[in-house]
C-alpha positions as CSV (number, residue, x, y, z in Angstrom):
1,M,-7.7,-2.2,3.0
2,D,-10.3,-3.0,-0.4
3,M,-9.6,-2.9,-3.7
4,K,-11.9,0.3,-4.2
5,R,-9.6,2.5,-1.7
6,I,-6.1,1.2,-3.2
7,N,-7.4,2.5,-6.7
8,Q,-8.5,5.9,-5.3
9,I,-4.9,6.3,-3.6
10,V,-3.0,5.1,-6.1
11,N,-4.4,7.2,-9.1
12,N,-4.4,10.5,-7.1
13,D,-1.7,13.1,-6.4
14,Q,-2.0,13.5,-2.8
15,K,0.2,11.9,-0.2
16,F,-1.6,9.1,1.9
17,D,-0.2,7.4,4.9
18,I,-0.3,3.9,4.3
19,F,1.0,1.2,6.8
20,Y,2.1,-2.7,7.1
21,D,2.6,-4.5,9.8
22,D,2.9,-1.0,12.0
23,R,5.7,0.3,9.0
24,P,5.0,3.4,6.8
25,V,4.9,1.8,3.3
26,W,4.7,3.1,-0.7
27,I,3.0,1.2,-3.0
28,Q,5.1,0.5,-5.7
29,E,2.8,-2.0,-8.0
30,L,-0.7,-3.4,-7.7
31,D,-1.3,-7.6,-9.2
32,Y,-5.1,-7.1,-9.3
33,G,-5.2,-11.1,-10.1
34,N,-3.9,-11.9,-6.7
35,Q,-5.1,-8.9,-4.9
36,T,-1.5,-8.2,-4.1
37,A,0.4,-5.5,-3.7
38,K,4.8,-4.8,-4.1
39,I,5.5,-2.1,-1.6
40,G,8.8,-0.3,-0.3
41,F,9.5,0.8,3.4
42,V,9.6,4.4,3.7
43,D,12.2,3.1,6.9
44,N,14.5,1.5,4.4
45,F,15.2,-0.1,1.2
46,E,13.5,-3.4,1.8
47,E,10.4,-4.1,-0.7
48,R,7.9,-7.0,0.0
49,D,4.7,-8.3,-1.7
50,V,1.7,-8.3,0.4
51,F,-2.0,-8.8,0.2
52,I,-3.7,-6.2,-0.3
53,K,-6.2,-6.5,2.4
54,D,-3.4,-6.1,5.0
55,L,-2.3,-2.7,3.8
56,Y,-4.0,-0.3,6.0
57,E,-4.3,3.7,6.0
58,D,-3.8,6.0,8.8
59,I,-7.0,8.3,8.4
60,N,-5.8,11.1,11.3
């Protein structure tokens, strides 16, 4: 995912299906300097810092 798209997602009230490593996630916060995101996994309470480029969207 690129920075332009991640900004569109976090600044929008709609629901988007975002994934990391084939698992659905929600974005908690962004670090633009390091181009990372703190994510939470939908299926449990695990949190992780990941590169924004490693996130992807299900557009189906």
